[in-house]
matplotlib code that plots the C-alpha trace (Angstrom):
import matplotlib.pyplot as plt

x = [54.3, 54.5, 50.8, 49.1, 49.4, 49.9, 47.9, 48.1, 45.7, 46.8, 44.1, 41.1, 38.5, 34.8, 34.8, 37.8, 36.2, 32.8, 33.7, 37.3, 38.8, 36.3, 36.8, 40.6, 40.0, 37.6, 39.3, 41.0, 44.8, 45.1, 45.6, 44.8, 47.9, 48.3, 46.7, 48.2, 46.2, 46.8, 44.1, 44.3, 40.5, 39.8, 41.8, 39.6, 36.9, 39.6, 41.3, 38.0, 37.4, 41.0, 42.6, 46.4, 46.3, 49.4, 48.6, 51.0, 50.4, 52.1, 52.0, 55.7, 56.1, 53.6, 55.3, 58.7, 57.3, 59.0, 56.2, 53.6, 53.3, 50.5, 48.7, 45.1, 44.9, 41.5, 42.8, 41.2, 41.3, 44.1, 46.5, 46.1, 48.9, 51.5, 51.1, 50.7, 54.2, 55.7, 54.4, 57.2, 54.7, 51.8, 49.1, 45.3, 44.2, 40.7, 39.1, 39.7, 43.4, 44.2, 42.4, 43.4, 44.4, 48.0, 48.7, 48.2, 51.4, 53.8, 52.1, 52.1, 55.8, 56.5, 54.6, 56.5, 59.8, 59.3, 57.1, 54.8, 51.1, 49.3, 45.6, 42.6, 39.9, 37.3, 35.3, 32.3, 34.2, 34.9, 31.2, 29.5, 26.6, 28.9, 30.7, 27.4, 26.3, 29.5, 29.1, 25.5, 26.3, 29.2, 27.0, 24.5, 21.7, 20.2, 21.5, 23.0, 23.3, 21.6, 21.7, 22.9, 21.3, 23.1, 22.2, 23.8, 22.7, 22.6, 22.2, 24.9, 24.1, 23.9, 27.5, 29.5, 32.7, 32.6, 35.6, 33.2, 31.8, 35.3, 37.2, 40.5, 40.3, 39.3, 35.6, 32.7, 30.1, 31.9, 35.2, 33.3, 30.6, 31.0, 33.8, 31.1, 28.6, 31.5, 33.8, 31.1, 30.0, 33.6, 33.9, 30.7, 31.1, 34.9, 34.3, 35.7, 33.9, 34.4, 32.9, 31.1, 28.1, 26.8, 27.8, 25.4, 27.1, 25.8, 28.4, 28.3, 31.3, 33.5, 32.5, 30.1, 27.0, 24.8, 25.6, 23.9, 26.1, 25.6, 28.3, 28.8, 30.5, 31.4, 28.2, 25.8, 24.6, 25.1, 23.4, 24.4, 23.4, 25.3, 24.3, 25.1, 21.8, 19.1, 17.3, 19.3, 19.0, 21.2, 20.5, 22.2, 20.2, 21.5, 18.9, 19.5, 17.6, 16.7, 16.3, 17.0, 19.4, 19.0, 21.2, 19.7, 21.9, 24.9, 27.2, 26.3, 25.2, 23.4, 23.6, 21.3, 19.5, 19.9, 22.2, 20.4, 20.7, 17.4, 17.1, 13.9, 13.6, 11.9, 8.7, 8.7, 9.9, 12.2, 15.0, 16.5, 20.0, 20.2, 23.3, 22.0, 25.2, 28.3, 30.5, 32.5, 34.9, 35.9, 36.1, 38.4, 40.8, 40.9, 41.7, 44.5, 45.9, 45.9, 47.7, 50.4, 50.9, 50.5, 51.3, 47.9, 46.8, 44.8, 41.3, 41.3, 44.7, 45.7, 45.4, 41.6, 41.2, 43.2, 40.7, 37.8, 39.6, 40.3, 36.5, 36.1, 38.7, 36.7, 33.6, 35.5, 36.8, 33.3, 32.1, 34.8, 33.9]
y = [-4.6, -8.2, -9.0, -5.7, -1.9, 0.4, 3.5, 7.1, 10.0, 13.6, 15.7, 15.0, 16.0, 15.2, 12.9, 11.0, 10.7, 9.5, 7.5, 6.9, 6.3, 3.6, 2.2, 1.9, 0.3, -2.2, -3.1, -6.4, -6.4, -2.9, -1.3, 2.3, 3.1, 6.9, 10.3, 13.8, 16.7, 20.2, 19.6, 16.8, 17.3, 16.4, 13.2, 11.9, 10.3, 8.5, 7.2, 6.1, 3.9, 2.7, 2.4, 2.7, 5.0, 7.1, 10.9, 13.4, 17.2, 17.9, 16.2, 16.0, 13.9, 11.3, 11.2, 10.6, 7.6, 4.5, 2.3, 4.0, 2.6, 4.6, 7.9, 9.0, 12.8, 14.4, 18.0, 21.0, 20.7, 23.2, 21.3, 17.9, 18.0, 19.4, 16.7, 14.0, 15.0, 15.4, 12.2, 9.8, 6.9, 5.3, 7.9, 7.9, 11.5, 12.8, 14.1, 16.3, 15.5, 18.7, 21.8, 21.4, 18.5, 19.6, 19.4, 15.6, 15.3, 15.9, 13.3, 10.8, 11.4, 11.0, 7.7, 6.4, 7.5, 6.0, 3.0, 4.1, 3.9, 7.2, 7.4, 9.7, 8.5, 8.0, 5.4, 4.8, 2.7, 0.2, -0.3, -3.3, -1.1, 0.9, -2.3, -3.9, -0.8, -0.9, -4.6, -4.2, -1.3, -3.0, -6.1, -4.0, -4.1, -0.8, -0.9, 2.1, 4.9, 8.2, 10.3, 10.4, 12.5, 13.1, 15.0, 15.3, 18.0, 18.9, 22.1, 23.6, 27.3, 27.7, 26.3, 29.3, 28.0, 24.8, 24.4, 23.8, 27.3, 29.0, 29.9, 30.0, 26.2, 25.2, 25.0, 24.7, 22.2, 21.0, 20.2, 18.5, 16.5, 17.3, 14.7, 12.1, 13.0, 13.6, 10.7, 8.1, 8.4, 8.0, 4.9, 3.2, 4.2, 4.4, 7.6, 11.1, 14.4, 16.0, 19.3, 21.2, 22.6, 24.8, 25.7, 27.7, 28.3, 30.3, 31.5, 32.8, 34.2, 33.1, 29.5, 27.6, 26.6, 25.5, 24.4, 22.9, 21.6, 19.8, 18.0, 16.0, 12.6, 10.5, 8.4, 10.2, 13.6, 14.4, 16.7, 17.2, 19.3, 19.7, 22.0, 22.9, 24.9, 22.4, 19.6, 16.4, 14.3, 12.0, 9.9, 8.7, 7.7, 6.1, 6.1, 3.9, 2.7, -0.7, 0.3, 2.6, 2.0, 4.1, 4.1, 5.0, 6.3, 6.3, 8.4, 8.0, 4.4, 3.5, 7.1, 8.5, 5.2, 1.7, 1.3, -0.3, -0.6, -0.6, -1.7, -1.2, -2.9, -1.6, -3.5, -1.9, -5.0, -3.8, -5.8, -4.6, -5.3, -4.5, -3.8, -3.1, -3.7, -2.9, -0.1, 1.5, 3.1, -0.2, -1.7, 1.2, 0.7, -3.1, -2.6, -0.2, -2.7, -5.5, -3.2, -2.2, -5.8, -7.9, -5.5, -5.8, -3.1, -0.4, -0.2, 3.6, 4.9, 8.6, 8.7, 8.1, 10.8, 13.2, 12.7, 13.7, 16.9, 17.5, 17.5, 19.9, 22.2, 22.1, 23.2, 26.1, 27.1, 27.1, 29.3, 31.8, 31.8]
z = [-66.9, -67.9, -67.4, -66.8, -67.6, -64.7, -65.3, -64.1, -64.6, -65.2, -63.6, -61.4, -63.9, -63.3, -66.4, -65.1, -61.7, -63.0, -66.1, -67.1, -63.7, -62.9, -66.4, -66.0, -62.6, -64.0, -67.3, -67.6, -67.7, -66.3, -62.9, -61.9, -59.8, -59.6, -60.0, -60.4, -59.3, -57.9, -55.2, -52.6, -52.0, -55.7, -55.2, -52.3, -54.5, -56.5, -53.4, -52.0, -55.1, -55.3, -51.9, -52.1, -55.1, -55.3, -55.4, -56.9, -56.6, -59.9, -63.3, -63.8, -60.6, -61.9, -65.3, -63.6, -61.8, -63.4, -62.2, -64.4, -67.9, -69.4, -68.7, -69.4, -70.1, -69.4, -69.1, -70.9, -74.7, -75.3, -73.1, -74.8, -77.4, -74.9, -72.4, -75.0, -76.2, -72.8, -71.2, -72.3, -71.7, -73.5, -73.7, -74.1, -74.6, -74.2, -77.3, -79.1, -79.0, -80.9, -82.0, -85.7, -87.8, -88.3, -84.6, -84.8, -86.8, -84.0, -81.8, -84.7, -85.3, -81.5, -81.5, -84.5, -83.0, -79.6, -80.3, -77.5, -78.1, -78.4, -79.0, -78.8, -76.3, -79.0, -77.1, -79.4, -82.0, -79.2, -78.5, -80.1, -81.1, -83.5, -84.6, -85.5, -87.4, -89.4, -90.1, -91.2, -93.5, -95.1, -95.7, -97.5, -95.0, -96.1, -99.7, -101.4, -98.8, -99.8, -96.7, -93.1, -90.4, -87.1, -83.9, -80.5, -78.0, -74.3, -72.3, -70.1, -70.4, -66.6, -66.1, -67.2, -65.7, -67.6, -69.9, -72.8, -72.4, -72.4, -75.5, -73.6, -72.9, -76.4, -75.6, -77.9, -79.0, -82.1, -80.4, -77.6, -79.4, -83.1, -83.1, -82.5, -85.2, -87.7, -86.8, -86.5, -90.1, -91.3, -89.1, -90.5, -94.1, -94.6, -96.6, -96.2, -96.8, -100.2, -99.4, -96.6, -98.4, -95.6, -92.0, -89.8, -86.4, -83.4, -80.9, -77.4, -75.5, -78.4, -78.5, -80.8, -79.0, -81.9, -85.4, -88.4, -91.2, -94.5, -96.4, -99.5, -99.3, -102.3, -102.1, -99.8, -98.4, -94.7, -92.3, -88.7, -85.6, -82.3, -79.5, -75.9, -75.7, -76.6, -74.7, -74.5, -77.7, -79.7, -82.7, -85.9, -88.9, -92.1, -94.9, -97.9, -101.0, -99.3, -95.7, -92.7, -89.9, -86.7, -83.6, -80.2, -77.4, -79.9, -77.8, -74.1, -73.9, -70.6, -69.5, -72.2, -72.8, -74.1, -77.0, -80.0, -83.7, -85.4, -89.1, -91.0, -94.4, -97.5, -96.5, -93.0, -91.1, -88.2, -86.7, -83.4, -82.0, -78.3, -76.2, -72.7, -70.6, -72.6, -71.3, -74.1, -71.7, -70.3, -73.8, -74.9, -72.0, -72.5, -76.2, -75.2, -72.7, -75.3, -77.7, -75.2, -73.8, -76.9, -79.7, -81.3, -83.6, -81.8, -83.3, -83.4, -84.5, -84.5, -88.3, -88.0, -85.3, -87.4, -90.2, -87.9, -86.9, -90.6, -91.2, -88.3, -89.9, -93.1, -91.1, -89.6, -93.0, -94.5, -91.6, -92.4, -96.0]

ax = plt.figure().add_subplot(projection="3d")
ax.plot(x, y, z, "-o")
ax.set_aspect("equal")
plt.show()
């Protein structure tokens, strides 16, 4: 592992096949070396992309491979914590890493005990769109922040077998995409929610499919909507006394549309910052590789991810009353 990280993937998930597998393969200072899956057929697209990829038919066999340094875990949500603790290697775990904030603590303790890097795959903070938004906000580009409006939606109602539509796999819109509209405001502003003021949540088959929440932060008011039953839409808007900052395609850059940060001043002059080519999945893996190989601080530590889950826990608590 002197000059590169040798990666394995636990599970041949569609997301791993279409996004994270290619990202690991493309990222500098990394090498996609192995895949564990219960189905050899599911391994075929991975092997086609990476000839010579080692395929294991159970997870333990991959984890026992001494030539694998790090594993990416895209398994169903309810399995994340278990395999993060069992890996015995550096781990990048798909979000949400856990179903409640307290479950992060065992993974954090294991990280501290072993010195191995463990992180949630919260890719957006690695995208220059979000880094630019944070810089602009911190420099006062929109003045005192008054309100944040967030929305992220898609429609998967016809896919009943999707893990997002199943309560037994930790499904739901908030665990799947609420992490983005909640965590991103914490990343940009550095503030934590003081109170969830309202939480309207619609459920189907035991999972949340639509929600509208409002929250009070120390210096601004927040409103956010996520849904698995609405037309695709995603936008983040930060409204201040001196201007408005809006992010287009904030969560699925290139797939949903071009990533841009638009800043409109008080006199209606708009400045656009465009990021047409950046792949946040590749940036994420490269940051992970640098941290493993060079000891650099990872940009999105578990403590940050725990804070986002803590906000989700607050939403659940408000719903229960």
